N, CA, C and O atoms as a Tinker XYZ file with bonds, in Angstrom:
   224  protein
     1  N     -3.850000    3.735000   12.062000    73     2
     2  CA    -5.371000    4.090000   12.611000    64     1     3
     3  C     -5.032000    3.208000   13.921000    63     2     4     5
     4  O     -4.637000    2.043000   13.968000    81     3
     5  N     -5.322000    4.173000   15.041000    73     3     6
     6  CA    -5.316000    3.396000   16.341000    64     5     7
     7  C     -6.471000    3.907000   17.146000    63     6     8     9
     8  O     -6.937000    5.008000   16.850000    81     7
     9  N     -6.955000    3.246000   18.093000    73     7    10
    10  CA    -8.058000    3.489000   18.997000    64     9    11
    11  C     -9.416000    4.010000   18.525000    63    10    12    13
    12  O    -10.005000    5.008000   18.939000    81    11
    13  N     -9.812000    3.124000   17.553000    73    11    14
    14  CA   -11.189000    3.605000   16.909000    64    13    15
    15  C    -12.306000    3.174000   18.098000    63    14    16    17
    16  O    -12.104000    2.186000   18.805000    81    15
    17  N    -13.465000    3.992000   18.239000    73    15    18
    18  CA   -14.438000    4.117000   19.224000    64    17    19
    19  C    -15.015000    2.631000   19.181000    63    18    20    21
    20  O    -15.416000    2.152000   20.242000    81    19
    21  N    -15.068000    1.985000   18.178000    73    19    22
    22  CA   -15.905000    0.624000   17.874000    64    21    23
    23  C    -15.382000   -0.513000   18.722000    63    22    24    25
    24  O    -16.050000   -1.533000   18.893000    81    23
    25  N    -13.973000   -0.303000   19.349000    73    23    26
    26  CA   -13.927000   -1.403000   20.106000    64    25    27
    27  C    -12.305000   -1.938000   19.801000    63    26    28    29
    28  O    -11.745000   -2.400000   20.794000    81    27
    29  N    -11.728000   -1.923000   18.878000    73    27    30
    30  CA   -10.484000   -2.469000   18.495000    64    29    31
    31  C     -9.249000   -1.229000   18.687000    63    30    32    33
    32  O     -9.214000   -0.041000   18.365000    81    31
    33  N     -8.406000   -2.026000   19.285000    73    31    34
    34  CA    -7.293000   -0.951000   19.798000    64    33    35
    35  C     -6.025000   -1.524000   18.832000    63    34    36    37
    36  O     -6.082000   -2.533000   18.129000    81    35
    37  N     -4.998000   -0.721000   18.966000    73    35    38
    38  CA    -3.821000   -0.896000   18.094000    64    37    39
    39  C     -3.728000   -0.396000   16.544000    63    38    40    41
    40  O     -4.579000    0.368000   16.087000    81    39
    41  N     -2.908000   -0.760000   15.961000    73    39    42
    42  CA    -2.494000   -0.485000   14.375000    64    41    43
    43  C     -3.489000   -1.283000   13.594000    63    42    44    45
    44  O     -3.970000   -2.392000   13.827000    81    43
    45  N     -3.661000   -0.516000   12.692000    73    43    46
    46  CA    -4.396000   -1.503000   11.459000    64    45    47
    47  C     -4.176000   -0.852000   10.077000    63    46    48    49
    48  O     -4.149000    0.363000    9.878000    81    47
    49  N     -4.035000   -1.736000    9.228000    73    47    50
    50  CA    -3.827000   -1.194000    7.518000    64    49    51
    51  C     -5.170000   -0.552000    7.044000    63    50    52    53
    52  O     -6.331000   -0.819000    7.355000    81    51
    53  N     -4.627000    0.408000    6.167000    73    51    54
    54  CA    -5.952000    1.274000    5.749000    64    53    55
    55  C     -7.123000    0.422000    5.138000    63    54    56    57
    56  O     -8.293000    0.796000    5.207000    81    55
    57  N     -6.741000   -0.723000    4.547000    73    55    58
    58  CA    -7.625000   -1.474000    3.962000    64    57    59
    59  C     -8.568000   -2.376000    4.808000    63    58    60    61
    60  O     -9.544000   -2.965000    4.344000    81    59
    61  N     -8.091000   -2.423000    6.326000    73    59    62
    62  CA    -9.046000   -3.096000    7.079000    64    61    63
    63  C    -10.193000   -2.567000    7.130000    63    62    64    65
    64  O    -11.211000   -3.256000    7.191000    81    63
    65  N    -10.207000   -1.047000    7.113000    73    63    66
    66  CA   -11.208000   -0.179000    7.603000    64    65    67
    67  C    -12.878000   -0.601000    7.039000    63    66    68    69
    68  O    -13.863000   -0.761000    7.760000    81    67
    69  N    -12.800000   -0.719000    5.463000    73    67    70
    70  CA   -13.871000   -0.934000    5.210000    64    69    71
    71  C    -14.360000   -2.447000    5.000000    63    70    72    73
    72  O    -15.448000   -2.772000    4.525000    81    71
    73  N    -13.159000   -3.471000    5.527000    73    71    74
    74  CA   -13.355000   -5.072000    5.343000    64    73    75
    75  C    -13.831000   -5.382000    6.876000    63    74    76    77
    76  O    -14.644000   -6.277000    7.107000    81    75
    77  N    -13.351000   -4.702000    7.741000    73    75    78
    78  CA   -13.821000   -5.163000    9.233000    64    77    79
    79  C    -13.945000   -4.407000   10.300000    63    78    80    81
    80  O    -14.601000   -4.749000   11.285000    81    79
    81  N    -13.222000   -3.140000   10.174000    73    79    82
    82  CA   -13.611000   -2.132000   11.370000    64    81    83
    83  C    -14.700000   -1.556000   11.438000    63    82    84    85
    84  O    -15.340000   -1.440000   12.483000    81    83
    85  N    -15.133000   -1.016000   10.054000    73    83    86
    86  CA   -16.459000   -0.351000    9.920000    64    85    87
    87  C    -17.201000   -0.875000    8.492000    63    86    88    89
    88  O    -17.668000   -0.177000    7.592000    81    87
    89  N    -17.154000   -2.147000    8.585000    73    87    90
    90  CA   -17.774000   -2.792000    7.581000    64    89    91
    91  C    -19.453000   -2.495000    7.375000    63    90    92    93
    92  O    -20.005000   -2.764000    6.308000    81    91
    93  N    -20.058000   -2.010000    8.332000    73    91    94
    94  CA   -21.383000   -1.409000    8.143000    64    93    95
    95  C    -21.601000   -0.183000    7.388000    63    94    96    97
    96  O    -22.689000    0.141000    6.912000    81    95
    97  N    -20.687000    0.383000    7.312000    73    95    98
    98  CA   -20.414000    1.809000    6.804000    64    97    99
    99  C    -20.230000    1.640000    5.299000    63    98   100   101
   100  O    -20.517000    2.586000    4.566000    81    99
   101  N    -19.729000    0.397000    4.747000    73    99   102
   102  CA   -19.209000    0.263000    3.360000    64   101   103
   103  C    -19.852000   -0.704000    2.571000    63   102   104   105
   104  O    -20.372000   -1.673000    3.124000    81   103
   105  N    -19.885000   -0.577000    1.419000    73   103   106
   106  CA   -20.583000   -1.729000    0.223000    64   105   107
   107  C    -19.800000   -1.997000   -0.432000    63   106   108   109
   108  O    -19.629000   -1.386000   -1.487000    81   107
   109  N    -18.847000   -3.257000    0.040000    73   107   110
   110  CA   -17.932000   -4.007000   -0.660000    64   109   111
   111  C    -18.258000   -5.027000   -1.825000    63   110   112   113
   112  O    -19.020000   -5.954000   -1.550000    81   111
   113  N    -17.808000   -4.943000   -2.944000    73   111   114
   114  CA   -18.515000   -5.949000   -3.708000    64   113   115
   115  C    -16.670000   -6.547000   -4.285000    63   114   116   117
   116  O    -15.634000   -5.883000   -4.306000    81   115
   117  N    -16.871000   -7.832000   -4.631000    73   115   118
   118  CA   -15.671000   -8.589000   -5.090000    64   117   119
   119  C    -16.271000   -8.982000   -6.364000    63   118   120   121
   120  O    -17.439000   -9.331000   -6.531000    81   119
   121  N    -15.103000   -8.863000   -7.478000    73   119   122
   122  CA   -15.284000   -9.465000   -8.837000    64   121   123
   123  C    -14.102000  -10.248000   -9.374000    63   122   124   125
   124  O    -12.933000   -9.953000   -9.125000    81   123
   125  N    -14.414000  -11.076000   -9.987000    73   123   126
   126  CA   -13.276000  -11.818000  -10.576000    64   125   127
   127  C    -12.302000  -10.461000  -11.370000    63   126   128   129
   128  O    -12.838000   -9.478000  -11.882000    81   127
   129  N    -10.711000  -10.707000  -11.314000    73   127   130
   130  CA   -10.184000  -10.040000  -12.162000    64   129   131
   131  C     -9.694000  -10.715000  -13.325000    63   130   132   133
   132  O     -9.347000  -11.896000  -13.316000    81   131
   133  N     -9.657000   -9.776000  -14.583000    73   131   134
   134  CA    -9.007000  -10.279000  -15.750000    64   133   135
   135  C     -7.785000   -9.622000  -15.907000    63   134   136   137
   136  O     -7.197000   -8.855000  -15.145000    81   135
   137  N     -7.448000  -10.112000  -17.194000    73   135   138
   138  CA    -6.153000   -9.429000  -17.700000    64   137   139
   139  C     -6.099000   -8.171000  -17.947000    63   138   140   141
   140  O     -5.011000   -7.612000  -17.811000    81   139
   141  N     -7.246000   -7.420000  -18.367000    73   139   142
   142  CA    -7.277000   -6.285000  -18.880000    64   141   143
   143  C     -7.112000   -5.219000  -17.648000    63   142   144   145
   144  O     -6.657000   -4.077000  -17.711000    81   143
   145  N     -7.601000   -5.902000  -16.545000    73   143   146
   146  CA    -7.588000   -5.038000  -15.334000    64   145   147
   147  C     -6.396000   -4.880000  -14.568000    63   146   148   149
   148  O     -6.482000   -4.320000  -13.475000    81   147
   149  N     -5.175000   -5.339000  -15.030000    73   147   150
   150  CA    -3.836000   -5.554000  -14.569000    64   149   151
   151  C     -2.907000   -4.486000  -15.651000    63   150   152   153
   152  O     -2.833000   -4.679000  -16.864000    81   151
   153  N     -2.348000   -3.534000  -15.042000    73   151   154
   154  CA    -1.499000   -2.634000  -16.046000    64   153   155
   155  C      0.051000   -2.568000  -15.238000    63   154   156   157
   156  O      0.089000   -2.194000  -14.066000    81   155
   157  N      1.006000   -2.868000  -15.796000    73   155   158
   158  CA     2.221000   -2.538000  -15.242000    64   157   159
   159  C      2.834000   -1.051000  -15.462000    63   158   160   161
   160  O      2.932000   -0.518000  -16.567000    81   159
   161  N      3.212000   -0.494000  -14.287000    73   159   162
   162  CA     3.479000    0.915000  -14.408000    64   161   163
   163  C      4.941000    0.845000  -13.625000    63   162   164   165
   164  O      5.117000    0.417000  -12.485000    81   163
   165  N      5.894000    1.350000  -14.484000    73   163   166
   166  CA     7.039000    1.250000  -14.002000    64   165   167
   167  C      7.803000    2.799000  -13.830000    63   166   168   169
   168  O      8.840000    3.037000  -13.212000    81   167
   169  N      7.027000    3.650000  -14.503000    73   167   170
   170  CA     7.642000    5.025000  -14.425000    64   169   171
   171  C      6.662000    5.958000  -14.347000    63   170   172   173
   172  O      5.520000    5.536000  -14.534000    81   171
   173  N      6.829000    7.349000  -14.073000    73   171   174
   174  CA     5.876000    8.330000  -13.991000    64   173   175
   175  C      5.129000    8.447000  -15.369000    63   174   176   177
   176  O      3.905000    8.517000  -15.485000    81   175
   177  N      6.146000    8.459000  -16.514000    73   175   178
   178  CA     5.627000    8.439000  -17.612000    64   177   179
   179  C      4.549000    7.113000  -18.149000    63   178   180   181
   180  O      3.905000    7.382000  -19.163000    81   179
   181  N      4.392000    6.159000  -17.730000    73   179   182
   182  CA     3.738000    4.972000  -17.799000    64   181   183
   183  C      2.276000    5.440000  -16.960000    63   182   184   185
   184  O      1.152000    5.204000  -17.404000    81   183
   185  N      2.528000    6.081000  -15.785000    73   183   186
   186  CA     1.318000    6.471000  -15.221000    64   185   187
   187  C      0.589000    7.697000  -16.053000    63   186   188   189
   188  O     -0.636000    7.820000  -16.075000    81   187
   189  N      1.264000    8.360000  -16.561000    73   187   190
   190  CA     0.871000    9.417000  -17.026000    64   189   191
   191  C     -0.038000    8.979000  -18.402000    63   190   192   193
   192  O     -1.117000    9.523000  -18.636000    81   191
   193  N      0.381000    8.218000  -19.037000    73   191   194
   194  CA    -0.247000    7.683000  -20.268000    64   193   195
   195  C     -1.599000    6.918000  -19.909000    63   194   196   197
   196  O     -2.520000    6.967000  -20.724000    81   195
   197  N     -1.751000    6.216000  -18.721000    73   195   198
   198  CA    -2.835000    5.777000  -18.073000    64   197   199
   199  C     -3.533000    6.556000  -17.507000    63   198   200   201
   200  O     -4.713000    6.209000  -17.458000    81   199
   201  N     -3.262000    7.597000  -16.993000    73   199   202
   202  CA    -4.268000    8.614000  -15.971000    64   201   203
   203  C     -4.143000    9.908000  -16.391000    63   202   204   205
   204  O     -3.121000   10.491000  -16.030000    81   203
   205  N     -4.981000   10.539000  -17.107000    73   203   206
   206  CA    -4.805000   11.970000  -17.542000    64   205   207
   207  C     -4.674000   12.873000  -16.263000    63   206   208   209
   208  O     -4.130000   13.954000  -16.487000    81   207
   209  N     -5.040000   12.659000  -15.050000    73   207   210
   210  CA    -4.890000   13.234000  -13.811000    64   209   211
   211  C     -3.341000   13.542000  -13.781000    63   210   212   213
   212  O     -3.092000   14.680000  -13.385000    81   211
   213  N     -2.522000   12.961000  -14.033000    73   211   214
   214  CA    -1.385000   13.033000  -13.878000    64   213   215
   215  C     -0.227000   13.596000  -14.885000    63   214   216   217
   216  O      0.974000   13.806000  -14.718000    81   215
   217  N     -1.176000   13.763000  -16.097000    73   215   218
   218  CA    -0.450000   14.421000  -17.145000    64   217   219
   219  C     -0.015000   16.113000  -17.107000    63   218   220   221
   220  O     -0.835000   16.983000  -16.815000    81   219
   221  N      1.176000   16.348000  -17.397000    73   219   222
   222  CA     1.442000   17.772000  -17.368000    64   221   223
   223  C      1.483000   18.260000  -18.481000    63   222   224
   224  O      1.701000   19.463000  -18.619000    81   223
């Protein structure tokens, strides 16, 4: 992203938009991450098992 009307110029990562560039348009909350929040996905089959949207 570059050239946003709000004043910044140059390249930005997508995750900067809700945190810095357009913070007034987002309601971001942070919570502690637990072990159940993390899943290792090594293959497409692993992803399919975790998310039915990818099941075929």
